[in-house]
C-alpha positions as CSV (number, residue, x, y, z in Angstrom):
1,N,-22.5,7.7,11.6
2,E,-19.4,8.1,9.5
3,T,-20.4,11.5,7.9
4,V,-18.3,14.5,7.3
5,R,-19.7,17.8,8.6
6,D,-18.4,21.3,8.0
7,L,-18.4,23.0,11.4
8,L,-18.2,26.4,9.7
9,D,-21.4,26.0,7.7
10,S,-24.9,26.2,9.2
11,N,-26.4,24.0,6.5
12,K,-26.4,20.6,8.4
13,N,-27.7,18.8,5.3
14,K,-24.8,19.7,3.0
15,K,-23.0,16.7,1.6
16,S,-19.2,16.7,1.8
17,D,-17.0,13.8,0.6
18,V,-13.4,12.9,1.2
19,R,-11.5,12.7,-2.1
20,I,-8.0,12.7,-3.6
21,E,-7.1,16.0,-5.2
22,K,-5.4,16.4,-8.6
23,D,-2.1,17.1,-6.8
24,G,-2.4,13.8,-4.9
25,T,-3.3,15.3,-1.5
26,V,-6.5,14.3,0.4
27,G,-9.3,16.9,0.5
28,V,-12.9,17.3,1.4
29,S,-15.5,18.7,-1.0
30,N,-17.8,21.6,-0.3
31,L,-16.1,23.0,2.8
32,V,-16.1,26.6,3.8
33,E,-12.8,28.4,3.4
34,R,-12.4,31.3,5.7
35,E,-9.8,33.9,5.1
36,V,-8.2,35.2,8.4
37,A,-5.8,38.0,8.9
38,T,-5.4,38.2,12.7
39,V,-5.2,35.9,15.7
40,E,-8.7,37.2,16.7
41,D,-10.0,36.0,13.3
42,V,-8.6,32.5,13.9
43,Q,-10.0,32.4,17.4
44,A,-13.5,33.5,16.2
45,A,-13.5,30.8,13.5
46,M,-12.3,28.1,16.0
47,A,-15.0,29.2,18.5
48,E,-17.7,29.0,15.9
49,A,-16.6,25.5,14.8
50,S,-16.3,24.4,18.4
51,A,-19.9,25.5,19.1
52,N,-21.1,23.4,16.2
53,R,-19.1,20.3,17.2
54,S,-21.1,17.3,18.5
55,V,-20.8,16.8,22.3
56,A,-22.8,14.8,24.9
57,C,-22.8,14.3,28.6
58,T,-21.6,10.9,29.9
59,D,-21.0,9.5,33.3
60,M,-17.3,10.2,32.8
61,N,-17.2,13.6,31.0
62,E,-19.8,16.4,31.1
63,H,-18.7,17.6,27.5
64,S,-17.6,14.5,25.8
65,S,-16.6,15.0,22.1
66,R,-18.6,12.7,19.9
67,S,-16.4,13.2,16.8
68,H,-12.9,13.8,15.5
69,C,-12.1,17.3,14.3
70,I,-9.6,18.4,11.6
71,V,-8.6,22.1,11.1
72,T,-6.6,22.8,8.0
73,V,-4.5,26.0,8.0
74,K,-3.6,26.9,4.4
75,T,-1.1,29.6,3.7
76,V,-0.5,31.2,0.3
77,V,2.4,33.4,-0.5
78,E,2.6,35.1,-3.9
79,Q,5.9,36.5,-4.9
80,K,6.1,39.2,-7.6
81,E,9.7,38.8,-8.7
82,P,10.4,36.1,-9.8
83,K,6.7,35.4,-10.2
84,C,5.8,32.3,-8.2
85,K,3.3,31.1,-5.6
86,Y,3.9,29.0,-2.6
87,V,1.1,27.1,-0.9
88,G,1.4,25.3,2.4
89,K,-1.1,23.3,4.4
90,L,-1.0,22.3,8.1
91,H,-3.6,19.9,9.4
92,L,-4.4,20.1,13.1
93,V,-6.2,16.9,14.3
94,D,-8.2,16.4,17.5
95,L,-9.2,12.8,17.8
96,A,-12.2,11.9,20.0
97,G,-10.8,9.6,22.7
98,S,-11.7,6.0,23.0
99,E,-14.6,5.4,25.4
100,N,-15.2,2.6,27.8
101,T,-19.0,2.3,27.3
102,N,-19.5,0.3,30.5
103,R,-18.0,3.1,32.6
104,S,-19.4,6.1,30.6
105,G,-23.0,4.9,30.7
106,A,-23.5,5.5,27.0
107,K,-26.7,4.2,25.6
108,G,-28.6,4.4,22.3
109,K,-27.2,7.0,20.0
110,Q,-24.3,7.7,22.3
111,M,-23.4,4.0,22.4
112,T,-23.4,3.9,18.5
113,E,-21.2,7.0,18.5
114,A,-18.8,5.6,21.0
115,Q,-18.5,2.3,19.1
116,N,-17.8,4.2,15.8
117,I,-15.2,6.4,17.6
118,N,-13.5,3.3,19.1
119,K,-13.4,1.5,15.7
120,S,-11.9,4.5,14.0
121,L,-9.0,4.9,16.4
């Protein structure tokens, strides 16, 4: 249950792997990069990703997140004189909270998800 899913791609069978990039930063292969120009563009992308995120109903939370979520905001500024390019990345991380499986009533697949979430925190 430790798989990476691209929440902006409808192909649920696509394989993505965590890797170290040439510049030493950590990245994930085969992800959709969406260019945005307005706040509305950002909100639309976030809504699409949120709709594709795995959630389940538990005794403690009607919409319990079953996964962590990372949103990377990448900015690129190209300057004409002197010719140079600046790239910045901001990672926004939403960790699924730990879950008391006795109180949440998690069973089967939800129990496995909760155990994986708890181990990863």
